[in-house]
BASE-751910 format. One record per residue (C-alpha): z, x, y. Coordinates in Angstrom, 1 decimal. Layout:
BEGIN
<rec w="Z" u="X" v="Y"/>
...
//
This chain:
BEGIN
<rec w="19.9" u="-5.2" v="1.6"/>
<rec w="17.2" u="-2.7" v="2.5"/>
<rec w="16.9" u="-1.6" v="6.1"/>
<rec w="13.3" u="-1.2" v="7.2"/>
<rec w="11.9" u="1.4" v="9.5"/>
<rec w="11.9" u="-0.9" v="12.5"/>
<rec w="15.6" u="-1.6" v="12.2"/>
<rec w="16.3" u="2.1" v="12.0"/>
<rec w="14.2" u="2.8" v="15.1"/>
<rec w="15.9" u="0.1" v="17.1"/>
<rec w="19.3" u="1.9" v="16.7"/>
<rec w="18.3" u="4.2" v="19.5"/>
<rec w="15.3" u="3.3" v="21.6"/>
<rec w="16.1" u="5.5" v="24.6"/>
<rec w="13.5" u="8.2" v="23.5"/>
<rec w="10.8" u="5.5" v="23.7"/>
<rec w="11.4" u="4.5" v="27.3"/>
<rec w="9.2" u="7.2" v="28.9"/>
<rec w="6.5" u="7.0" v="26.3"/>
<rec w="3.0" u="5.3" v="26.6"/>
<rec w="3.1" u="3.2" v="23.5"/>
<rec w="0.7" u="1.1" v="21.5"/>
<rec w="1.8" u="-1.0" v="18.5"/>
<rec w="-0.2" u="-1.8" v="15.3"/>
<rec w="1.4" u="-4.9" v="14.0"/>
<rec w="1.1" u="-8.4" v="12.7"/>
<rec w="3.6" u="-11.2" v="12.0"/>
<rec w="5.3" u="-9.1" v="9.3"/>
<rec w="6.6" u="-6.8" v="12.0"/>
<rec w="10.0" u="-8.3" v="12.2"/>
<rec w="13.6" u="-7.1" v="12.4"/>
<rec w="16.4" u="-8.0" v="10.0"/>
<rec w="17.1" u="-11.2" v="12.0"/>
<rec w="13.3" u="-12.1" v="12.1"/>
<rec w="12.6" u="-11.1" v="15.7"/>
<rec w="9.1" u="-9.8" v="16.3"/>
<rec w="9.0" u="-6.1" v="17.0"/>
<rec w="7.1" u="-6.4" v="20.3"/>
<rec w="9.7" u="-8.9" v="21.6"/>
<rec w="12.7" u="-6.7" v="20.5"/>
<rec w="11.2" u="-3.5" v="21.9"/>
<rec w="10.4" u="-5.1" v="25.2"/>
<rec w="13.9" u="-6.6" v="25.4"/>
<rec w="15.3" u="-3.1" v="25.1"/>
<rec w="13.2" u="-1.8" v="28.0"/>
<rec w="10.3" u="-0.3" v="25.9"/>
<rec w="7.0" u="-0.8" v="27.6"/>
<rec w="4.0" u="-1.5" v="25.3"/>
<rec w="0.6" u="-0.8" v="26.7"/>
<rec w="-1.1" u="-2.9" v="24.0"/>
<rec w="-0.9" u="-4.3" v="20.5"/>
<rec w="-3.6" u="-3.6" v="17.9"/>
<rec w="-3.9" u="-6.3" v="15.2"/>
<rec w="-5.4" u="-5.8" v="11.7"/>
<rec w="-7.6" u="-8.1" v="9.6"/>
<rec w="-6.5" u="-11.8" v="9.9"/>
<rec w="-5.1" u="-11.3" v="13.3"/>
<rec w="-1.6" u="-10.9" v="14.8"/>
<rec w="-0.3" u="-14.1" v="13.2"/>
<rec w="-2.7" u="-14.1" v="10.2"/>
<rec w="-4.7" u="-17.1" v="11.5"/>
<rec w="-8.1" u="-16.0" v="10.2"/>
<rec w="-9.4" u="-16.0" v="6.7"/>
<rec w="-10.7" u="-12.9" v="4.9"/>
<rec w="-13.7" u="-11.1" v="6.3"/>
<rec w="-13.7" u="-13.4" v="9.4"/>
<rec w="-13.9" u="-11.6" v="12.8"/>
<rec w="-10.8" u="-12.0" v="14.9"/>
<rec w="-12.2" u="-13.2" v="18.3"/>
<rec w="-9.1" u="-14.5" v="20.0"/>
<rec w="-5.4" u="-13.8" v="19.8"/>
<rec w="-2.4" u="-15.9" v="21.0"/>
<rec w="-0.8" u="-14.8" v="24.2"/>
<rec w="2.4" u="-12.8" v="23.6"/>
<rec w="2.9" u="-11.2" v="27.0"/>
<rec w="1.1" u="-8.0" v="26.0"/>
<rec w="-2.6" u="-7.2" v="25.6"/>
<rec w="-3.7" u="-7.7" v="22.0"/>
<rec w="-6.8" u="-5.9" v="20.6"/>
<rec w="-8.2" u="-6.8" v="17.3"/>
<rec w="-9.2" u="-4.1" v="14.8"/>
<rec w="-11.2" u="-6.5" v="12.8"/>
<rec w="-14.4" u="-7.8" v="14.3"/>
<rec w="-18.0" u="-8.4" v="13.3"/>
<rec w="-19.1" u="-4.8" v="12.5"/>
<rec w="-17.7" u="-1.6" v="11.1"/>
<rec w="-17.2" u="-0.1" v="14.6"/>
<rec w="-14.6" u="-2.8" v="15.3"/>
<rec w="-12.3" u="-1.3" v="12.6"/>
<rec w="-11.3" u="1.5" v="15.0"/>
<rec w="-10.2" u="1.4" v="18.6"/>
<rec w="-12.6" u="2.2" v="21.4"/>
<rec w="-11.9" u="5.6" v="22.9"/>
<rec w="-10.9" u="4.3" v="26.3"/>
<rec w="-8.1" u="2.2" v="24.7"/>
<rec w="-6.4" u="5.5" v="23.7"/>
<rec w="-6.6" u="7.3" v="27.0"/>
<rec w="-3.3" u="5.9" v="28.3"/>
<rec w="-1.5" u="6.2" v="25.0"/>
<rec w="0.7" u="9.1" v="23.6"/>
<rec w="2.4" u="7.2" v="20.8"/>
<rec w="1.1" u="4.6" v="18.3"/>
<rec w="3.6" u="2.8" v="16.2"/>
<rec w="2.5" u="1.2" v="12.9"/>
<rec w="4.7" u="-1.5" v="11.5"/>
<rec w="3.0" u="-3.8" v="9.0"/>
<rec w="4.2" u="-4.9" v="5.5"/>
<rec w="1.8" u="-3.6" v="2.9"/>
<rec w="1.6" u="-5.1" v="-0.6"/>
<rec w="1.0" u="-2.0" v="-2.7"/>
<rec w="-2.7" u="-2.4" v="-3.5"/>
<rec w="-5.4" u="0.0" v="-2.3"/>
<rec w="-7.8" u="-2.8" v="-1.3"/>
<rec w="-5.4" u="-4.6" v="0.8"/>
<rec w="-6.7" u="-3.6" v="4.2"/>
<rec w="-3.7" u="-2.9" v="6.4"/>
<rec w="-3.0" u="0.6" v="5.1"/>
<rec w="-6.8" u="1.3" v="5.4"/>
<rec w="-6.5" u="0.3" v="9.1"/>
<rec w="-3.7" u="2.9" v="9.5"/>
<rec w="-5.9" u="5.5" v="7.8"/>
<rec w="-8.9" u="4.8" v="10.0"/>
<rec w="-6.6" u="4.9" v="13.1"/>
<rec w="-5.2" u="8.3" v="12.0"/>
<rec w="-8.8" u="9.6" v="11.6"/>
<rec w="-9.7" u="8.4" v="15.1"/>
<rec w="-6.8" u="10.2" v="16.8"/>
<rec w="-7.4" u="13.4" v="14.8"/>
<rec w="-7.0" u="16.4" v="17.1"/>
<rec w="-5.7" u="14.3" v="20.0"/>
<rec w="-2.3" u="14.5" v="21.6"/>
<rec w="-1.2" u="11.2" v="20.2"/>
<rec w="1.7" u="10.8" v="17.9"/>
<rec w="1.5" u="8.3" v="15.0"/>
<rec w="4.8" u="6.8" v="14.0"/>
<rec w="5.0" u="4.7" v="10.8"/>
<rec w="7.9" u="2.4" v="10.5"/>
<rec w="8.3" u="2.2" v="6.7"/>
<rec w="8.7" u="-0.9" v="4.7"/>
<rec w="9.1" u="-1.5" v="0.9"/>
<rec w="6.2" u="-1.5" v="-1.5"/>
<rec w="6.6" u="-5.0" v="-3.0"/>
<rec w="5.4" u="-3.7" v="-6.4"/>
<rec w="7.9" u="-0.9" v="-6.5"/>
<rec w="7.3" u="2.8" v="-6.3"/>
<rec w="7.1" u="4.0" v="-9.9"/>
<rec w="4.1" u="2.5" v="-11.6"/>
<rec w="0.5" u="3.5" v="-10.8"/>
<rec w="-2.4" u="1.7" v="-12.3"/>
<rec w="-6.2" u="2.0" v="-12.4"/>
<rec w="-8.9" u="4.5" v="-11.7"/>
<rec w="-9.2" u="6.8" v="-8.7"/>
<rec w="-12.1" u="5.8" v="-6.4"/>
<rec w="-15.4" u="7.8" v="-6.3"/>
<rec w="-16.0" u="9.0" v="-2.7"/>
<rec w="-19.6" u="7.6" v="-2.9"/>
<rec w="-18.1" u="4.1" v="-3.0"/>
<rec w="-15.9" u="4.5" v="0.0"/>
<rec w="-15.5" u="1.3" v="2.0"/>
<rec w="-12.8" u="-0.6" v="3.9"/>
<rec w="-11.3" u="-1.5" v="0.6"/>
<rec w="-11.5" u="2.1" v="-0.7"/>
<rec w="-10.6" u="4.5" v="2.1"/>
<rec w="-7.4" u="5.8" v="0.6"/>
<rec w="-7.8" u="8.3" v="-2.3"/>
<rec w="-5.4" u="6.3" v="-4.5"/>
<rec w="-5.7" u="4.0" v="-7.5"/>
<rec w="-5.6" u="0.2" v="-7.1"/>
<rec w="-1.9" u="0.1" v="-7.7"/>
<rec w="-0.6" u="3.3" v="-6.0"/>
<rec w="3.2" u="3.0" v="-6.0"/>
<rec w="3.6" u="4.4" v="-2.5"/>
<rec w="4.9" u="3.0" v="0.8"/>
<rec w="2.8" u="2.9" v="4.0"/>
<rec w="4.6" u="6.0" v="5.3"/>
<rec w="4.0" u="7.9" v="2.1"/>
<rec w="0.3" u="6.8" v="2.1"/>
<rec w="0.0" u="8.1" v="5.6"/>
<rec w="1.4" u="11.5" v="4.6"/>
<rec w="-0.9" u="11.7" v="1.6"/>
<rec w="-4.0" u="10.7" v="3.7"/>
<rec w="-3.3" u="13.2" v="6.4"/>
<rec w="-3.2" u="16.0" v="3.8"/>
<rec w="-6.2" u="14.7" v="1.7"/>
<rec w="-8.4" u="14.5" v="4.8"/>
<rec w="-6.9" u="17.6" v="6.4"/>
<rec w="-6.2" u="15.7" v="9.6"/>
<rec w="-4.7" u="17.3" v="12.7"/>
<rec w="-2.4" u="14.4" v="13.4"/>
<rec w="1.2" u="14.4" v="14.7"/>
<rec w="2.6" u="12.0" v="12.1"/>
<rec w="6.2" u="10.9" v="11.8"/>
<rec w="7.6" u="8.4" v="9.3"/>
<rec w="10.8" u="6.4" v="10.1"/>
<rec w="12.1" u="5.9" v="6.6"/>
<rec w="14.0" u="3.0" v="5.2"/>
<rec w="17.6" u="2.9" v="4.0"/>
<rec w="18.6" u="1.4" v="0.7"/>
<rec w="15.2" u="1.3" v="-0.9"/>
<rec w="14.7" u="2.9" v="-4.3"/>
<rec w="11.4" u="3.3" v="-6.2"/>
<rec w="12.5" u="1.1" v="-9.0"/>
<rec w="12.9" u="-1.9" v="-6.7"/>
<rec w="10.6" u="-4.9" v="-6.8"/>
<rec w="10.5" u="-7.0" v="-3.6"/>
<rec w="13.0" u="-9.6" v="-4.7"/>
<rec w="15.6" u="-6.8" v="-5.1"/>
<rec w="15.3" u="-5.7" v="-1.5"/>
<rec w="17.1" u="-8.8" v="-0.1"/>
<rec w="14.3" u="-9.1" v="2.6"/>
<rec w="12.5" u="-12.4" v="3.3"/>
<rec w="8.9" u="-12.7" v="2.3"/>
<rec w="6.8" u="-13.0" v="5.5"/>
<rec w="3.3" u="-14.1" v="4.7"/>
<rec w="1.2" u="-11.0" v="5.5"/>
<rec w="-2.2" u="-12.8" v="5.3"/>
<rec w="-3.3" u="-16.4" v="4.8"/>
<rec w="-3.8" u="-16.1" v="1.1"/>
<rec w="-0.7" u="-14.1" v="0.2"/>
<rec w="1.9" u="-16.8" v="0.2"/>
<rec w="4.5" u="-15.2" v="-2.1"/>
<rec w="5.6" u="-12.0" v="-3.8"/>
<rec w="4.3" u="-13.5" v="-7.1"/>
<rec w="0.8" u="-13.5" v="-5.6"/>
<rec w="1.2" u="-9.9" v="-4.5"/>
<rec w="2.2" u="-9.0" v="-8.0"/>
<rec w="-0.9" u="-10.4" v="-9.6"/>
<rec w="-3.2" u="-9.3" v="-6.7"/>
<rec w="-4.2" u="-5.9" v="-8.0"/>
<rec w="-6.0" u="-7.7" v="-10.8"/>
<rec w="-7.0" u="-11.1" v="-9.4"/>
<rec w="-8.5" u="-9.6" v="-6.3"/>
<rec w="-11.3" u="-8.3" v="-8.6"/>
<rec w="-12.6" u="-11.9" v="-8.8"/>
<rec w="-13.7" u="-11.6" v="-5.2"/>
<rec w="-16.5" u="-9.6" v="-6.8"/>
<rec w="-17.5" u="-12.4" v="-9.2"/>
<rec w="-18.8" u="-15.9" v="-9.0"/>
<rec w="-15.3" u="-16.9" v="-10.0"/>
<rec w="-12.8" u="-18.4" v="-7.6"/>
<rec w="-9.6" u="-16.3" v="-7.0"/>
<rec w="-7.9" u="-19.5" v="-5.9"/>
<rec w="-8.7" u="-19.3" v="-2.2"/>
<rec w="-8.6" u="-22.9" v="-0.9"/>
<rec w="-5.7" u="-23.8" v="-3.1"/>
<rec w="-1.9" u="-23.5" v="-2.5"/>
<rec w="-1.6" u="-20.7" v="-5.1"/>
<rec w="-4.3" u="-18.1" v="-4.4"/>
<rec w="-4.4" u="-15.0" v="-6.6"/>
<rec w="-2.2" u="-16.7" v="-9.2"/>
<rec w="-5.0" u="-18.5" v="-10.9"/>
<rec w="-8.7" u="-18.1" v="-11.3"/>
<rec w="-11.6" u="-20.3" v="-12.4"/>
<rec w="-15.1" u="-21.7" v="-12.1"/>
<rec w="-16.9" u="-24.9" v="-13.1"/>
<rec w="-18.4" u="-23.1" v="-16.2"/>
<rec w="-14.9" u="-22.0" v="-17.5"/>
<rec w="-13.4" u="-23.9" v="-20.4"/>
<rec w="-9.7" u="-23.5" v="-19.7"/>
<rec w="-8.3" u="-24.0" v="-23.3"/>
<rec w="-10.8" u="-21.5" v="-24.8"/>
<rec w="-10.3" u="-18.9" v="-22.1"/>
<rec w="-6.4" u="-19.2" v="-22.3"/>
<rec w="-6.5" u="-18.9" v="-26.1"/>
<rec w="-8.7" u="-15.9" v="-26.1"/>
<rec w="-6.6" u="-14.2" v="-23.4"/>
<rec w="-3.5" u="-14.9" v="-25.4"/>
<rec w="-5.0" u="-13.2" v="-28.5"/>
<rec w="-5.3" u="-9.9" v="-26.4"/>
<rec w="-1.5" u="-9.6" v="-26.4"/>
<rec w="-1.3" u="-8.4" v="-22.8"/>
<rec w="2.3" u="-7.5" v="-21.9"/>
<rec w="4.4" u="-9.6" v="-19.5"/>
<rec w="2.0" u="-12.4" v="-19.0"/>
<rec w="1.2" u="-15.9" v="-20.2"/>
<rec w="-1.9" u="-17.9" v="-19.5"/>
<rec w="-1.8" u="-21.6" v="-18.9"/>
<rec w="-5.1" u="-23.6" v="-19.1"/>
<rec w="-5.6" u="-25.8" v="-16.0"/>
<rec w="-8.0" u="-27.0" v="-13.3"/>
<rec w="-8.2" u="-26.7" v="-9.5"/>
<rec w="-10.4" u="-27.9" v="-6.7"/>
<rec w="-10.6" u="-25.5" v="-3.7"/>
<rec w="-10.7" u="-27.0" v="-0.2"/>
<rec w="-12.7" u="-24.0" v="1.1"/>
<rec w="-14.3" u="-20.8" v="-0.2"/>
<rec w="-16.0" u="-20.6" v="-3.6"/>
<rec w="-16.6" u="-23.9" v="-5.3"/>
<rec w="-15.3" u="-25.9" v="-2.3"/>
<rec w="-14.6" u="-29.5" v="-3.4"/>
<rec w="-15.7" u="-28.8" v="-6.9"/>
<rec w="-13.4" u="-28.9" v="-10.0"/>
<rec w="-13.1" u="-25.5" v="-11.6"/>
<rec w="-11.8" u="-24.9" v="-15.1"/>
<rec w="-9.1" u="-22.2" v="-14.8"/>
<rec w="-6.1" u="-20.3" v="-16.2"/>
<rec w="-2.9" u="-19.9" v="-14.3"/>
<rec w="-1.1" u="-16.5" v="-14.6"/>
<rec w="2.6" u="-16.7" v="-15.4"/>
<rec w="4.3" u="-13.3" v="-15.2"/>
<rec w="7.1" u="-13.3" v="-17.7"/>
<rec w="8.1" u="-9.6" v="-17.3"/>
<rec w="7.2" u="-7.9" v="-14.0"/>
<rec w="8.4" u="-4.6" v="-15.3"/>
<rec w="5.8" u="-4.6" v="-18.2"/>
<rec w="3.1" u="-6.6" v="-16.5"/>
<rec w="0.0" u="-4.6" v="-15.6"/>
<rec w="-2.1" u="-6.6" v="-13.1"/>
<rec w="-5.1" u="-4.4" v="-12.8"/>
<rec w="-5.5" u="-4.1" v="-16.6"/>
<rec w="-5.1" u="-7.9" v="-16.8"/>
<rec w="-7.9" u="-8.4" v="-14.2"/>
<rec w="-10.2" u="-6.2" v="-16.1"/>
<rec w="-9.4" u="-7.9" v="-19.4"/>
<rec w="-10.1" u="-11.4" v="-17.9"/>
<rec w="-13.4" u="-10.1" v="-16.5"/>
<rec w="-14.5" u="-8.6" v="-19.8"/>
<rec w="-13.6" u="-11.8" v="-21.6"/>
<rec w="-15.5" u="-14.0" v="-19.1"/>
<rec w="-18.5" u="-11.8" v="-19.6"/>
<rec w="-18.2" u="-12.2" v="-23.4"/>
<rec w="-17.7" u="-16.0" v="-23.3"/>
<rec w="-20.1" u="-16.9" v="-20.4"/>
<rec w="-22.8" u="-14.2" v="-20.3"/>
<rec w="-25.3" u="-16.6" v="-18.9"/>
<rec w="-23.1" u="-17.9" v="-16.2"/>
<rec w="-20.9" u="-15.0" v="-15.0"/>
<rec w="-22.4" u="-13.0" v="-12.1"/>
<rec w="-21.2" u="-9.8" v="-10.3"/>
<rec w="-21.8" u="-10.6" v="-6.6"/>
<rec w="-23.9" u="-8.3" v="-4.4"/>
<rec w="-23.5" u="-9.8" v="-1.0"/>
<rec w="-22.0" u="-8.1" v="2.1"/>
<rec w="-18.4" u="-7.4" v="1.3"/>
<rec w="-16.1" u="-5.8" v="3.9"/>
<rec w="-19.1" u="-4.6" v="5.9"/>
<rec w="-20.7" u="-3.0" v="2.9"/>
<rec w="-23.9" u="-4.3" v="1.2"/>
<rec w="-24.8" u="-1.1" v="-0.7"/>
<rec w="-22.7" u="-1.7" v="-3.8"/>
<rec w="-21.5" u="-4.9" v="-5.6"/>
<rec w="-18.0" u="-5.9" v="-4.4"/>
<rec w="-16.6" u="-5.4" v="-7.9"/>
<rec w="-17.6" u="-1.8" v="-7.8"/>
<rec w="-16.1" u="-1.3" v="-4.3"/>
<rec w="-12.8" u="-2.7" v="-5.6"/>
<rec w="-12.8" u="-0.6" v="-8.7"/>
<rec w="-14.0" u="2.5" v="-6.9"/>
<rec w="-17.1" u="3.1" v="-8.9"/>
<rec w="-19.7" u="1.2" v="-11.0"/>
<rec w="-18.4" u="2.5" v="-14.4"/>
<rec w="-16.1" u="-0.4" v="-15.2"/>
<rec w="-18.8" u="-3.0" v="-14.4"/>
<rec w="-21.3" u="-1.1" v="-16.6"/>
<rec w="-18.8" u="-0.9" v="-19.4"/>
<rec w="-18.0" u="-4.6" v="-19.2"/>
<rec w="-21.7" u="-5.5" v="-19.2"/>
<rec w="-22.1" u="-3.3" v="-22.3"/>
<rec w="-19.3" u="-5.3" v="-24.0"/>
<rec w="-16.9" u="-2.3" v="-24.2"/>
<rec w="-13.6" u="-3.4" v="-25.9"/>
<rec w="-10.7" u="-4.2" v="-23.6"/>
<rec w="-8.5" u="-1.4" v="-25.1"/>
<rec w="-11.3" u="1.2" v="-24.4"/>
<rec w="-11.7" u="-0.2" v="-20.9"/>
<rec w="-8.0" u="0.2" v="-20.1"/>
<rec w="-7.9" u="3.7" v="-21.6"/>
<rec w="-10.8" u="4.8" v="-19.4"/>
<rec w="-8.5" u="5.4" v="-16.4"/>
<rec w="-5.5" u="6.9" v="-18.2"/>
<rec w="-6.3" u="10.5" v="-17.0"/>
<rec w="-6.6" u="9.3" v="-13.4"/>
<rec w="-3.2" u="7.6" v="-13.6"/>
<rec w="-1.6" u="10.7" v="-15.1"/>
<rec w="-3.2" u="13.0" v="-12.4"/>
<rec w="-2.2" u="10.7" v="-9.5"/>
<rec w="1.3" u="10.2" v="-10.8"/>
<rec w="1.8" u="13.9" v="-10.4"/>
<rec w="0.2" u="14.2" v="-7.0"/>
<rec w="2.1" u="11.2" v="-5.5"/>
<rec w="5.5" u="12.8" v="-6.2"/>
<rec w="4.8" u="15.4" v="-3.5"/>
<rec w="4.9" u="12.5" v="-1.0"/>
<rec w="7.9" u="10.6" v="-2.3"/>
<rec w="10.4" u="9.9" v="0.5"/>
<rec w="12.7" u="7.8" v="-1.7"/>
<rec w="14.3" u="8.5" v="-5.1"/>
//
């Protein structure tokens, strides 16, 4: 079994007892025996000044893009880093005045637009040049550490789902991302990563021997995390990504979708490691609440060969081809940004949306980010902490 950074840190907590500590955590911050980090640290005599919680809250009680206004009582002050405006994404200056160490311990899921690592990046930028140490307790990348997929983001499209200069599927751990971000932004930050033991880059999450702790309300399983780099793109369309069902991000649909036709056309694309099953669902909240949506369910048959981002782009292109009069790219406020369509923010530019609207073939779409993948695959090796 893999030992995460928290379990490594807990082997000797004596150096922490005279520190002024804040913890960035949520319910995934657990030990091997599933004790919450804040409980275990306090049991060992470590004093926590406060806990900072990310999007969804300390126990993932809030849905996406919902301000966290109240946290459960856990014996330590809890401050949300996800409120009603962009300023809420970083801590107020006075909350750092009595802190000299910030510990980050949250399970990431290996996708650039999953916001927890973006919270870490913003926190690092906030403490730039201050006498505050950032300690990252590393945890596995559930998608493994070898494969990268998708285009690099254009800086002009920077948002809370595009802060890190990495492709959608980056193949790095939270600790490795922190090291990369510090160098990319030339930050003056005292950064330390407490690495894992037993994790290898080839490992997918089931191989770690660790339990899946739901990191956010709509990430119920590792299988959902596996498809998320692609199915999250539907947040930028008038297509349901399955929120309001028991299997979000594993299926997608809309009332205008004809399941058999969509599944048949997707099968003809010959995408690796994936089968598409025609189905229907009725969300209990979010898009198309209480409406029946025609859908396809994604069954990953070979996680090693499956390319989730390419699959998401392929599905979007096919939806545009089959339903040009019904499909819409949404342009509402998305993660505090109303300048660009959400699809563009997720992809990191407007180029893929433009190509899809121009009916560019799927093979050409997927080839468009090959150079970015090759370039980033070389860059990321400088930050590998595991073989």
